[in-house]
C-alpha positions as CSV (number, residue, x, y, z in Angstrom):
1,M,-15.4,-153.8,4.5
2,N,-15.2,-150.1,6.4
3,H,-13.5,-147.0,4.8
4,R,-12.0,-145.0,7.4
5,T,-10.4,-141.7,6.6
6,R,-7.1,-140.7,8.4
7,P,-6.8,-137.4,10.3
8,A,-5.5,-134.6,8.6
9,S,-2.4,-133.1,9.4
10,I,-1.3,-129.5,8.8
11,T,2.1,-128.0,9.3
12,T,2.8,-124.5,9.6
13,R,6.2,-122.9,8.5
14,R,8.2,-121.0,11.1
15,P,8.9,-117.6,9.5
16,R,12.5,-117.2,8.2
17,P,15.2,-115.5,10.8
18,S,15.5,-113.0,8.2
19,A,12.0,-112.0,8.2
20,I,11.9,-112.3,12.2
21,V,14.8,-109.7,11.9
22,A,13.3,-107.4,9.3
23,R,10.0,-107.0,11.4
24,S,11.8,-106.2,14.8
25,A,14.2,-103.5,13.0
26,A,11.1,-102.0,11.7
27,A,9.5,-101.5,15.2
28,L,12.7,-100.5,16.3
29,G,13.1,-97.7,13.4
30,A,9.4,-96.5,14.2
31,A,10.4,-96.2,18.3
32,A,13.9,-94.4,17.6
33,L,12.0,-92.0,15.0
34,L,9.4,-91.0,17.3
35,A,12.6,-90.5,19.9
36,L,14.1,-88.2,17.7
37,A,11.0,-86.4,16.8
38,A,9.8,-85.5,20.2
39,P,13.3,-83.3,21.2
40,L,13.1,-81.8,17.9
41,A,9.2,-80.7,18.1
42,A,10.2,-79.2,21.6
43,S,12.4,-76.6,20.5
44,A,10.7,-73.1,20.5
45,H,11.1,-69.8,21.8
46,V,9.3,-66.7,22.5
47,H,9.1,-64.9,19.3
48,V,7.5,-61.7,17.6
49,E,5.7,-62.1,14.3
50,P,6.7,-60.4,11.8
51,G,10.1,-60.0,13.0
52,Q,10.5,-57.0,10.2
53,A,8.4,-53.6,9.9
54,D,8.8,-50.5,8.0
55,A,9.8,-46.9,9.8
56,G,7.2,-44.9,10.6
57,S,4.6,-47.8,9.6
58,Y,2.1,-48.8,12.7
59,A,2.7,-52.7,13.0
60,T,0.9,-55.5,14.5
61,L,2.6,-57.4,16.9
62,T,2.2,-61.0,17.7
63,F,4.1,-62.4,20.5
64,K,4.0,-66.5,20.1
65,V,4.4,-67.5,23.6
66,P,5.0,-71.3,24.1
67,N,4.6,-72.8,27.4
68,E,8.4,-74.1,28.4
69,S,7.4,-76.2,31.5
70,A,6.5,-79.7,32.0
71,T,5.2,-79.4,35.5
72,A,3.3,-75.5,35.4
73,G,1.3,-73.5,33.3
74,T,2.2,-69.8,32.0
75,V,0.1,-67.2,34.1
76,G,1.8,-64.0,33.1
77,V,3.8,-62.4,30.3
78,V,5.6,-59.0,30.4
79,V,6.9,-57.3,27.2
80,D,9.4,-54.3,27.7
81,L,9.1,-51.4,25.3
82,P,12.0,-49.2,24.2
83,T,12.8,-45.9,25.7
84,D,15.4,-44.8,23.5
85,T,13.6,-45.4,20.7
86,P,9.9,-45.4,21.5
87,F,6.7,-46.2,20.3
88,T,4.1,-43.2,20.6
89,S,1.2,-45.4,20.4
90,V,0.4,-49.1,21.8
91,S,-3.0,-50.6,21.8
92,Y,-4.1,-54.0,22.3
93,Q,-6.2,-56.9,20.9
94,P,-8.3,-58.4,23.9
95,T,-7.6,-62.1,24.4
96,P,-9.9,-64.2,26.4
97,G,-9.0,-65.3,29.9
98,W,-6.4,-62.4,30.2
99,T,-6.4,-59.1,31.3
100,T,-4.2,-56.9,29.5
101,E,-2.3,-53.5,30.8
102,V,-0.5,-50.9,28.9
103,T,1.8,-49.2,31.0
104,T,2.9,-45.5,29.9
105,S,6.2,-44.4,31.8
106,T,8.2,-41.0,31.6
107,L,11.4,-41.6,29.8
108,P,14.7,-41.8,31.1
109,E,16.1,-38.9,28.6
110,P,13.4,-36.9,26.4
111,V,13.7,-38.2,23.0
112,E,13.2,-35.8,19.5
113,L,10.9,-37.3,17.0
114,D,9.9,-35.3,13.9
115,G,11.0,-31.8,15.6
116,T,8.4,-33.0,18.9
117,T,9.7,-33.7,22.0
118,I,8.6,-37.0,23.7
119,T,8.8,-37.4,27.5
120,E,6.5,-40.1,28.2
121,A,5.8,-43.3,26.2
122,P,4.4,-46.7,26.4
123,T,7.0,-48.5,28.2
124,Q,5.2,-52.0,29.1
125,V,2.5,-54.2,28.6
126,T,1.4,-57.1,30.5
127,W,-0.9,-60.0,30.4
128,T,-2.4,-61.8,33.3
129,A,-4.3,-64.7,33.4
130,E,-7.4,-64.7,34.9
131,G,-9.1,-67.8,37.3
132,D,-7.6,-71.0,36.0
133,T,-6.5,-69.8,32.6
134,Q,-3.0,-70.7,31.6
135,I,-1.1,-71.9,29.0
136,A,-0.6,-75.4,29.7
137,P,2.5,-77.7,29.1
138,G,2.5,-78.5,25.0
139,Q,0.5,-75.4,24.3
140,F,1.0,-71.8,23.2
141,Q,-0.9,-68.6,22.9
142,Q,-0.4,-65.6,21.0
143,F,-0.7,-62.3,22.1
144,V,-1.4,-59.4,20.1
145,V,-0.6,-55.4,19.8
146,S,-0.3,-52.7,17.7
147,A,2.7,-50.5,17.7
148,G,3.8,-47.3,16.0
149,A,5.1,-45.3,15.0
150,V,8.1,-47.6,14.1
151,P,11.2,-45.8,14.9
152,D,13.4,-45.1,12.5
153,T,16.4,-47.4,13.6
154,G,18.2,-50.7,13.1
155,S,16.4,-53.4,15.1
156,I,14.2,-52.9,18.4
157,A,14.7,-55.6,21.2
158,L,11.4,-56.6,22.9
159,P,12.5,-58.5,26.2
160,T,9.9,-60.8,27.6
161,H,9.2,-62.1,30.7
162,Q,7.3,-65.4,31.0
163,R,5.7,-66.2,34.4
164,Y,4.3,-69.9,35.8
165,S,2.1,-71.0,38.2
166,D,5.0,-72.4,40.4
167,G,6.6,-68.9,40.5
168,T,9.2,-69.4,38.1
169,V,10.0,-66.4,35.6
170,V,12.0,-67.1,32.3
171,D,13.1,-63.7,31.1
172,W,13.5,-63.7,27.4
173,A,16.3,-61.0,27.2
174,D,19.5,-62.5,25.6
175,A,20.9,-60.0,22.6
176,T,22.0,-62.0,19.9
177,P,26.0,-61.7,19.7
178,D,28.2,-60.4,16.6
179,S,29.0,-63.9,16.0
180,G,25.5,-64.7,15.1
181,E,25.5,-67.6,17.6
182,E,21.7,-67.9,19.3
183,P,21.7,-67.3,23.0
184,E,20.2,-69.6,25.5
185,H,17.0,-67.3,26.1
186,P,16.9,-64.7,23.0
187,A,14.8,-61.4,23.3
188,P,12.1,-61.2,20.5
189,T,13.3,-58.7,18.3
190,L,11.5,-56.2,15.6
191,Y,13.9,-55.4,12.7
192,V,13.6,-52.3,10.9
193,N,16.6,-51.1,8.9
194,D,18.8,-54.0,9.6
195,A,18.4,-57.5,7.7
196,P,16.7,-59.8,9.9
197,P,19.1,-63.0,10.5
198,T,18.3,-66.2,8.7
199,D,17.6,-68.3,11.9
200,D,13.4,-68.5,12.3
201,H,14.1,-68.6,15.9
202,A,15.6,-64.7,16.3
203,G,12.3,-62.9,16.2
204,H,10.9,-63.4,12.4
205,S,8.0,-66.2,11.7
206,S,9.0,-69.5,10.0
207,D,6.5,-71.5,7.7
208,D,6.1,-74.2,10.6
209,D,5.1,-71.3,12.7
210,D,2.2,-69.9,10.0
211,A,0.8,-73.1,10.1
212,T,0.3,-73.7,13.7
213,T,-2.5,-71.8,15.7
214,A,-2.9,-70.7,19.3
215,G,-4.0,-72.6,22.4
216,V,-5.5,-71.9,25.7
217,S,-6.6,-74.2,28.4
218,T,-7.2,-74.1,32.2
219,S,-5.4,-77.2,32.6
220,G,-3.4,-79.7,30.8
221,D,-1.1,-82.9,31.1
222,S,0.3,-82.6,27.5
223,A,4.2,-83.1,27.4
224,S,6.7,-80.1,26.9
225,G,10.1,-79.8,26.1
226,S,12.4,-76.8,26.9
227,G,11.8,-74.7,24.6
228,D,15.2,-72.2,25.2
229,G,17.0,-74.3,22.4
230,T,17.5,-77.2,24.8
231,V,15.5,-80.0,25.1
232,G,13.7,-80.4,28.2
233,P,13.7,-83.4,30.9
234,L,10.6,-84.2,29.3
235,S,11.5,-84.4,25.8
236,I,14.7,-86.6,27.0
237,G,12.2,-88.9,28.6
238,L,9.8,-89.2,25.8
239,G,12.8,-89.8,23.8
240,I,14.1,-92.5,26.1
241,G,10.7,-94.1,26.3
242,G,10.5,-94.5,22.9
243,L,13.6,-96.6,22.4
244,A,12.7,-98.5,25.0
245,L,9.5,-99.5,23.5
246,G,11.3,-100.2,20.1
247,A,13.4,-102.5,22.0
248,L,10.9,-104.2,24.4
249,A,9.3,-104.8,20.7
250,L,12.3,-106.4,19.2
251,V,12.5,-108.6,22.1
252,V,8.9,-109.9,22.2
253,S,9.0,-110.2,18.3
254,V,12.1,-112.5,18.5
255,V,10.6,-114.2,21.4
256,A,7.2,-114.9,20.0
257,L,8.3,-115.8,16.4
258,T,11.0,-118.2,17.0
259,R,9.1,-120.1,20.2
260,R,6.0,-120.5,18.1
261,P,5.2,-124.2,17.9
262,R,4.5,-126.0,15.0
263,A,0.8,-125.6,14.3
264,T,-1.3,-129.0,14.1
265,A,-4.7,-129.8,13.2
266,S,-5.9,-132.9,13.6
267,G,-8.9,-134.5,13.5
268,A,-11.3,-136.8,11.6
269,A,-12.2,-135.4,8.4
270,G,-15.3,-137.8,8.7
271,R,-15.4,-141.3,10.2
272,G,-18.1,-144.0,8.4
273,G,-18.1,-147.6,7.7
274,V,-19.7,-149.1,5.1
275,D,-20.8,-152.7,4.8
276,A,-19.5,-154.8,2.4
């Protein structure tokens, strides 16, 4: 008498539709968060840190310059110093890969400071990239000067001009209106007797700024947004791309899970014959 075992049959359950929807929604949600995060991360301005100093002091001022182009590098930075309330002394901290020049000029009008008539003062600081050095897309650089004595005034605007490798120049020179609404290209501002605004783009540092470090590169393909308070074209592209990836993940997940065939494992668990 022969005893034979039948092939075993194993059937896998299809995932429930609710599970499919949940997984797909999670993928789409993650992509949406990525899309929203890209524009937010891109928003930045050229500004000075710290944004406030005491009158009569010698302040160490750091100009934080993010790259605002998706295709060109920053190769030059020029800061205009005040002529109506001038600094009497300005020195700079060397920046690797950059040359620095402090320009002293005759003031439009003589200025009386502590009983002394000032006719000349530092009026401009210029940083120029050497060789292939540049602030690449997605990077920023810090430029440091020591300036004093800080004039006894309300606030000091420090217009900054950012030059790109494609010849574009962005002038960060807009004054903040009385309404307090942020202009398109606000000038870095050092507050002395006036209280700085609460908006951390107006010229003083924020917690996020303190948590970052400077980067210099000779080349770069990183993404960058428009740091003038608007969202740059590359950031918009990243956002749209994130949503598109999420939508694609949703379609692929639904199709793959709903069309999955029943899995059947068949085969003889064992064959054998026993003669009675």
